[in-house]
C-alpha positions as CSV (number, residue, x, y, z in Angstrom):
1,M,0.4,-0.2,0.0
2,R,1.5,3.4,-1.1
3,R,1.7,5.7,2.1
4,A,1.0,9.7,0.4
5,T,2.6,11.2,3.2
6,G,6.2,9.6,2.5
7,D,6.4,12.2,-0.6
8,P,5.5,15.5,0.3
9,V,6.2,17.1,-2.9
10,K,3.9,14.2,-4.7
11,V,1.2,15.9,-2.1
12,L,1.9,19.3,-3.7
13,L,1.8,18.0,-7.4
14,H,-1.4,16.3,-6.7
15,R,-2.7,19.5,-5.2
16,H,-1.5,21.7,-8.1
17,R,-1.4,19.5,-10.6
18,E,-3.4,21.6,-13.0
19,L,-1.1,25.0,-12.8
20,C,2.0,22.1,-13.1
21,E,1.2,20.9,-16.6
22,R,-0.1,24.4,-18.4
23,A,3.1,25.7,-16.9
24,V,5.6,26.2,-19.8
25,D,8.8,26.6,-17.5
26,P,9.8,26.1,-14.0
27,L,9.4,30.2,-13.4
28,E,5.9,29.9,-14.4
29,I,5.1,27.1,-11.1
30,A,7.1,29.6,-8.8
31,A,5.3,32.3,-9.5
32,G,1.9,30.2,-9.0
33,L,2.9,28.8,-5.7
34,E,3.6,32.1,-4.7
35,A,0.3,33.4,-5.4
36,C,-0.7,30.8,-3.8
37,G,1.1,31.4,-0.4
38,V,3.8,28.8,-0.7
39,T,6.5,31.0,0.1
40,D,10.4,30.5,0.4
41,R,9.9,30.5,4.5
42,A,7.1,27.3,4.1
43,V,9.3,24.7,1.7
44,A,11.2,23.4,4.4
45,R,8.3,20.8,4.8
46,Y,8.7,19.9,1.1
47,R,12.6,19.3,1.6
48,H,14.2,22.2,-0.5
49,R,15.6,25.8,0.1
50,D,13.5,28.0,-1.9
51,V,10.1,27.8,-4.3
52,F,12.5,27.7,-7.1
53,S,14.1,25.1,-6.6
54,L,10.8,23.2,-5.7
55,A,9.4,24.3,-9.0
56,E,12.1,22.5,-10.9
57,E,11.3,19.5,-9.1
58,L,7.4,20.1,-10.0
59,Y,8.0,19.9,-13.7
60,A,10.2,17.5,-13.6
61,R,7.9,15.1,-12.3
62,V,4.8,16.4,-13.8
63,P,3.2,14.7,-17.1
64,R,2.9,16.4,-19.8
65,D,1.9,16.4,-23.1
66,L,4.5,14.1,-24.9
67,S,6.5,15.9,-27.6
68,C,9.1,14.8,-30.5
69,T,12.5,14.6,-30.8
70,P,13.9,15.5,-34.1
71,D,14.5,11.8,-35.2
72,G,10.4,11.9,-34.7
73,A,10.8,9.3,-31.6
74,R,8.0,10.2,-28.8
75,R,9.8,11.0,-25.1
76,P,8.3,12.7,-22.0
77,G,8.6,16.5,-21.8
78,G,11.2,17.4,-19.4
79,D,11.4,13.9,-18.0
80,R,14.1,12.7,-19.8
81,A,16.2,16.3,-20.0
82,T,15.9,16.2,-16.4
83,G,17.1,12.9,-16.3
84,S,14.5,11.8,-13.7
85,E,11.9,9.5,-13.7
86,P,7.9,10.1,-13.9
87,D,6.0,8.9,-10.7
88,A,4.4,5.9,-11.9
89,D,0.6,6.7,-10.7
90,L,1.2,9.9,-13.0
91,A,2.9,8.3,-16.0
92,P,1.3,9.9,-19.5
93,V,-0.1,7.4,-21.6
94,P,1.6,6.6,-24.8
95,G,0.3,8.0,-27.8
96,P,1.0,7.4,-31.4
97,A,4.3,8.5,-32.8
98,C,5.3,11.7,-34.2
99,A,6.0,12.3,-37.9
100,P,9.8,13.1,-38.6
101,P,10.6,15.8,-40.4
102,H,10.9,15.9,-44.3
103,A,14.4,14.7,-45.4
104,G,14.5,17.5,-48.4
105,G,14.0,21.1,-48.1
106,T,14.7,21.7,-44.2
107,A,16.9,24.1,-44.0
108,W,14.8,25.9,-46.8
109,H,11.3,25.4,-44.7
110,A,13.1,26.6,-41.5
111,G,14.7,29.8,-43.1
112,G,11.6,30.8,-44.9
113,T,9.9,30.5,-41.5
114,A,12.0,32.6,-40.0
115,C,12.1,35.2,-42.8
116,G,8.3,35.0,-42.3
117,A,8.0,35.4,-38.6
118,G,10.4,37.8,-38.6
119,R,8.3,40.1,-41.4
120,G,5.8,39.3,-39.5
121,S,7.1,40.8,-36.3
122,L,8.6,44.0,-37.6
123,R,4.8,44.4,-39.0
124,R,2.8,43.8,-35.6
125,R,6.0,46.5,-34.1
126,G,5.4,48.8,-36.2
127,G,1.2,48.5,-35.7
128,R,2.0,48.8,-32.5
129,A,4.1,51.7,-32.7
130,L,1.4,53.4,-34.9
131,A,-0.8,52.6,-32.6
132,A,0.6,54.1,-29.7
133,L,1.9,57.5,-31.7
134,L,-2.1,57.8,-32.8
135,P,-3.6,59.6,-30.3
136,A,-0.9,62.5,-30.4
137,A,-1.7,62.6,-34.0
138,V,-5.8,63.0,-33.8
139,C,-5.3,65.4,-31.0
140,A,-2.7,67.7,-33.1
141,A,-4.6,68.0,-36.1
142,A,-8.4,68.5,-33.7
143,L,-6.6,71.2,-32.1
144,A,-5.5,72.6,-35.2
145,V,-8.5,73.4,-36.5
146,H,-10.3,73.5,-33.1
147,A,-7.8,77.0,-33.0
148,R,-9.8,77.9,-36.4
149,A,-13.5,77.3,-35.5
150,T,-16.1,79.5,-34.7
151,G,-19.3,79.3,-33.7
152,P,-21.6,76.4,-34.5
153,L,-18.3,74.7,-35.6
154,L,-16.0,74.8,-32.9
155,I,-18.9,72.4,-31.3
156,A,-18.9,70.6,-33.8
157,V,-15.1,70.2,-34.2
158,T,-14.8,69.7,-30.7
159,A,-17.5,66.9,-31.2
160,A,-15.4,65.0,-33.4
161,G,-12.3,65.8,-31.8
162,A,-13.4,64.3,-28.5
163,A,-14.7,60.7,-30.1
164,G,-11.5,60.3,-32.5
165,L,-9.3,60.7,-29.6
166,A,-10.9,58.4,-27.7
167,A,-10.9,55.7,-30.4
168,A,-7.3,56.3,-30.8
169,L,-6.6,56.2,-27.1
170,V,-8.9,52.7,-27.2
171,L,-7.0,51.2,-29.7
172,A,-3.1,52.2,-28.2
173,V,-4.5,50.8,-25.1
174,R,-5.6,47.7,-26.7
175,S,-2.3,46.3,-28.4
176,G,1.4,46.1,-27.5
177,P,2.8,46.8,-23.9
178,L,-0.5,48.5,-23.0
179,R,-3.3,45.9,-23.5
180,A,-4.9,44.6,-20.3
181,P,-5.7,40.9,-20.1
182,R,-10.0,41.7,-19.2
183,R,-11.4,44.8,-20.9
184,A,-11.5,48.0,-18.6
185,P,-15.1,48.9,-16.6
186,L,-17.1,51.7,-17.7
187,T,-16.2,53.3,-14.2
188,T,-12.8,53.2,-15.1
189,W,-13.6,54.8,-18.5
190,A,-15.5,57.4,-17.1
191,A,-13.7,58.8,-14.4
192,T,-10.9,59.0,-17.0
193,L,-13.1,61.2,-19.2
194,L,-13.7,63.3,-16.1
195,L,-10.3,64.1,-15.0
196,V,-9.5,64.9,-18.9
197,L,-12.3,67.4,-18.8
198,Y,-11.3,69.3,-15.5
199,A,-7.6,69.1,-16.9
200,A,-9.3,71.4,-19.6
201,Y,-11.6,73.3,-18.5
202,G,-11.7,72.4,-14.5
203,D,-9.3,75.1,-13.1
204,G,-11.0,78.5,-14.9
205,L,-14.2,76.6,-13.6
206,L,-12.9,76.3,-10.3
207,D,-11.4,80.2,-10.4
208,Q,-15.1,81.4,-11.6
209,L,-16.7,79.5,-8.7
210,A,-14.1,80.7,-6.2
211,G,-14.9,84.6,-7.1
212,T,-17.7,85.8,-8.6
213,G,-19.3,82.9,-9.9
214,P,-19.5,81.6,-13.8
215,V,-20.3,84.5,-15.7
216,E,-19.0,83.1,-19.6
217,P,-17.7,79.7,-20.2
218,R,-13.7,80.3,-20.8
219,P,-11.7,78.6,-24.0
220,P,-10.2,75.1,-22.8
221,A,-6.5,74.7,-21.5
222,T,-5.5,72.5,-24.9
223,A,-1.8,72.2,-23.9
224,P,-2.1,69.7,-21.5
225,L,-4.5,67.6,-23.5
226,L,-1.6,67.3,-26.1
227,G,0.9,66.6,-23.9
228,L,-1.1,63.7,-22.3
229,A,-1.9,62.2,-25.5
230,A,2.1,62.5,-26.8
231,A,2.9,61.0,-23.8
232,V,1.2,57.4,-24.5
233,A,3.9,56.3,-26.9
234,P,6.5,57.2,-24.0
235,A,4.4,55.2,-21.8
236,A,4.4,51.9,-24.0
237,L,7.9,52.3,-23.7
238,C,8.2,52.5,-20.3
239,A,5.7,49.4,-19.8
240,R,7.7,47.1,-22.4
241,L,11.0,48.1,-20.6
242,F,9.6,47.4,-16.9
243,A,8.3,43.9,-18.7
244,V,11.4,42.7,-20.1
245,R,13.6,43.8,-16.7
246,A,10.9,42.0,-14.8
247,R,10.9,38.7,-16.3
248,R,15.1,38.6,-17.1
249,R,15.4,39.1,-13.3
250,L,12.7,36.0,-12.8
251,A,15.0,34.5,-15.0
252,V,18.1,34.9,-12.9
253,S,16.9,34.8,-9.5
254,R,17.3,31.9,-7.3
255,A,14.6,32.7,-4.2
256,L,11.6,34.9,-4.5
257,D,13.2,37.6,-1.8
258,D,15.9,38.2,-4.4
259,F,13.3,38.7,-7.0
260,T,11.5,41.4,-4.9
261,A,14.3,42.9,-4.0
262,G,15.5,43.2,-7.3
263,V,12.1,44.2,-9.1
264,R,11.0,46.5,-6.3
265,P,13.8,49.7,-7.1
266,L,12.6,48.9,-10.8
267,L,9.0,50.5,-10.7
268,P,9.7,53.6,-9.3
269,A,12.5,53.7,-11.5
270,V,10.2,53.2,-15.0
271,V,7.8,55.7,-13.4
272,A,10.0,58.4,-13.1
273,L,11.3,58.1,-16.7
274,Q,8.0,58.1,-17.8
275,L,7.4,61.7,-15.6
276,V,10.7,62.9,-17.1
277,A,9.4,62.2,-20.5
278,L,6.1,63.5,-19.8
279,T,7.3,66.6,-18.1
280,G,9.1,66.9,-21.3
281,L,6.3,66.6,-23.9
282,L,3.8,69.3,-21.8
283,A,6.3,71.5,-21.7
284,A,7.0,71.5,-25.5
285,A,2.7,71.0,-26.5
286,R,2.4,74.7,-24.5
287,L,4.9,75.9,-27.8
288,V,2.6,74.5,-30.6
289,P,0.8,77.6,-32.1
290,G,-2.5,77.7,-31.7
291,T,-2.5,75.6,-27.7
292,R,-3.6,77.6,-24.7
293,P,-1.4,76.9,-22.0
294,G,-2.2,75.4,-18.9
295,A,-0.6,74.4,-15.4
296,L,1.9,72.3,-15.9
297,A,1.7,70.5,-12.4
298,P,-1.5,69.1,-12.1
299,A,-1.1,67.7,-15.8
300,V,2.2,65.8,-14.7
301,A,0.5,64.8,-11.4
302,L,-2.5,62.9,-13.3
303,G,-0.4,61.7,-16.5
304,A,1.8,59.9,-13.1
305,L,-2.0,58.6,-12.1
306,L,-3.2,57.4,-15.3
307,F,0.2,55.7,-16.1
308,L,-0.1,53.7,-13.1
309,A,-3.7,53.1,-13.1
310,R,-2.9,51.1,-16.5
311,L,0.1,49.5,-15.7
312,L,-1.9,48.2,-12.9
313,A,-4.6,46.3,-15.0
314,V,-2.0,45.2,-17.5
315,Y,-1.0,43.1,-14.9
316,G,-4.2,41.7,-14.2
317,F,-5.0,44.3,-11.0
318,P,-7.7,46.6,-12.6
319,R,-9.7,47.3,-9.2
320,A,-6.6,49.7,-7.9
321,G,-6.5,51.8,-10.7
322,S,-10.3,52.1,-11.3
323,T,-10.4,53.3,-7.0
324,A,-7.8,55.4,-7.4
325,L,-8.8,57.4,-10.7
326,G,-12.3,57.2,-9.5
327,G,-11.5,58.6,-6.1
328,A,-9.6,61.6,-7.8
329,A,-12.5,62.2,-10.3
330,A,-15.3,62.5,-6.9
331,A,-12.9,64.7,-5.4
332,Q,-12.5,67.2,-8.2
333,A,-16.0,67.2,-8.5
334,L,-16.5,67.8,-4.8
335,A,-14.5,70.7,-5.1
336,C,-16.4,72.4,-6.9
337,L,-19.7,71.4,-5.8
338,S,-18.4,72.4,-2.5
339,L,-17.8,76.3,-4.1
340,L,-21.8,75.9,-5.3
341,A,-23.1,74.8,-2.0
342,G,-20.8,77.7,-0.2
343,R,-23.7,79.9,-1.6
344,L,-27.0,78.5,-0.3
345,P,-27.8,80.2,2.9
346,G,-26.2,78.8,5.9
347,C,-23.7,76.7,4.2
348,D,-20.9,79.2,4.0
349,A,-18.3,76.8,5.8
350,A,-19.1,74.5,3.0
351,A,-16.7,76.2,0.8
352,V,-14.2,77.5,2.6
353,P,-11.5,74.7,2.6
354,V,-11.3,75.2,-1.7
355,R,-11.4,79.1,-1.3
356,R,-8.7,79.7,1.0
357,A,-7.0,77.0,-1.4
358,V,-7.5,78.7,-4.5
359,E,-6.9,82.3,-3.0
360,S,-3.3,81.1,-1.2
361,W,-2.0,79.0,-4.3
362,G,-4.6,78.9,-6.9
363,A,-7.0,76.8,-9.0
364,A,-4.4,74.6,-10.3
365,A,-3.3,73.2,-6.4
366,V,-6.7,71.6,-6.0
367,P,-6.2,68.9,-9.3
368,G,-2.6,68.7,-8.3
369,A,-3.2,68.0,-4.9
370,V,-5.6,65.4,-5.7
371,C,-3.6,63.6,-8.9
372,T,-0.6,64.0,-6.7
373,A,-2.2,62.1,-3.4
374,A,-3.9,59.5,-5.6
375,A,-0.6,58.4,-7.7
376,L,1.5,58.3,-4.6
377,V,-0.9,55.7,-3.4
378,L,-1.2,54.1,-6.4
379,L,2.4,53.6,-6.5
380,G,2.9,52.2,-3.1
381,Y,0.3,49.7,-3.7
382,A,2.0,49.1,-7.3
383,C,5.2,48.3,-5.5
384,A,3.8,46.3,-3.5
385,V,2.1,43.7,-6.1
386,L,4.2,44.4,-8.9
387,A,7.2,42.7,-6.9
388,R,5.7,39.4,-6.9
389,A,6.5,36.5,-9.3
390,S,2.9,35.5,-9.4
391,A,2.6,39.1,-11.3
392,H,4.7,38.4,-14.0
393,A,4.4,34.8,-14.4
394,R,2.3,35.0,-17.9
395,R,4.1,38.2,-19.1
């Protein structure tokens, strides 16, 4: 009679059999074990020094689909390569032999496949680059027409430009490094829309509400819109850089603590790189003829918040970004509503904090403080969850 407790690794293999069978390398098993709560401190019971060595044994012992050798023979994937025999009760069922490769023209087919794959890869990269640059192009074209339009045409141009920019942004974030495994909920898009609208119209509205009240609509600050749209391309590059560096760190790490220590400072460095690019683009957008400048600091804070929210969505944590975006949008709306409420009889105290902030530091202080606080909270959360190996298992 076989004792189930004699081999603790086999017990773990039965428990996580699906994970081990679908894994393409031991790194994916290690990340999955970490996500299930198996850490370097908990592997002593399995007679291993860390999760990575335990994952290598699980990968070697798991029964997986049989693969073909160059001469056409079938062999268990991973078992012969590692020199270990599969468990008797987990051995795979033999199947038909694989057909050997064609003797003639093998090199020609290999070369043709490689060239075709290379051309396909170049086309995909070119398409992703164009998708990342499309929001800036659409925004620049819309603003150029907007600066010359008047009357009813101005309203039509504004609506068409907003729709085109929204479509370009959706296309940019659904391909390449900014693509998330799941589509963002409508609340995320609504919060993003409110934040972008506030970046264009909010400071002027808040300034008027803090004074004598809104008399006539002010023209929007279009330079922040152009700078934020142009920042999609460097955001994609920074997201790609973070994914490549983290995956490379995962490949050379021998323990989860080692991986965490190496990846944790990587995220702030990537965010800082994105902020440098964003600041430069926002400053350059103010020099474009036909654009109306806006406050620089709130736009930088908003760009950082949007980048962190999207990066978390890419790695499977969309709820945190959606919450931060919704909270920032709600806080900015509440600031405007508090000034309106202060005009009601007996409600003067409701408008005092926002009015004093506007009088002391200007209208840009409110969105700057709100977006900065939300971005800092989101950065702390991202440094915690994106330093886990499980977040990079399938990147």
